C-alpha positions in Angstrom: -7.7 -3.1 7.9 -7.4 -0.5 5.2 -7.9 -0.9 1.5 -6.3 1.6 -0.9 -6.8 2.3 -4.6 -3.4 2.7 -6.2 -3.7 3.2 -9.9 0.0 3.5 -10.8 0.8 -0.2 -9.9 1.5 -2.2 -13.1 3.8 -5.1 -12.2 5.2 -7.3 -9.6 8.0 -4.8 -9.0 5.4 -2.2 -8.1 3.7 -4.6 -5.7 7.0 -5.4 -4.0 7.8 -1.7 -3.7 4.5 -0.9 -2.1 4.8 -3.9 0.3 8.4 -2.8 1.3 7.2 0.7 1.9 4.4 -0.4 4.2 6.6 -2.9 6.1 9.3 -0.3 6.7 6.6 1.7 8.5 5.3 -1.4 10.3 7.3 -4.5 10.1 4.4 -6.6 11.3 2.0 -5.3 8.7 0.2 -7.7 6.4 0.1 -6.4 2.9 -2.0 -7.9 0.0 -1.6 -6.3 -3.4 -4.1 -7.0 -6.2 -2.6 -5.7 -9.4 -5.7 -6.4 -11.5 -7.9 -4.4 -9.2 -5.2 -1.8 -8.5 -5.8 -2.2 -4.8 -3.7 -2.7 -1.7 -5.1 -4.1 1.5 -3.1 -3.5 4.7 -3.6 -4.8 8.2 -1.4 -2.6 10.5 -1.4 -0.9 13.8 -0.5 2.3 12.1 -3.1 4.9 11.1 -4.7 5.1 7.7 -2.9 8.4 7.0 0.5 6.9 8.0 0.0 3.9 5.7 -1.3 6.1 2.9 1.8 8.4 3.3 4.2 5.5 3.2 2.7 4.2 -0.1 2.7 7.7 -1.6 6.3 8.4 -0.5 7.3 5.2 -2.4 6.0 6.9 -5.6 2.5 5.4 -5.7 -0.2 8.0 -5.2 -3.3 6.7 -3.4 -6.5 7.6 -5.2 -8.9 6.2 -2.7 -9.0 4.6 0.8 -11.4 2.8 3.0 
């Protein structure tokens, strides 16, 4: 499980875009977006860097990850 800080998310559309980006990388991924906390939690078989890259490629720079 990875948790990312994604400061540029502001609405439900942003949450949907991030979710789609991760699920294009890994269709079985579970994605939970918390807009208030500006965080995304992902359960995926892909690496942290792959998931971070998918989120960034969707236009949402990741500012922190754990």
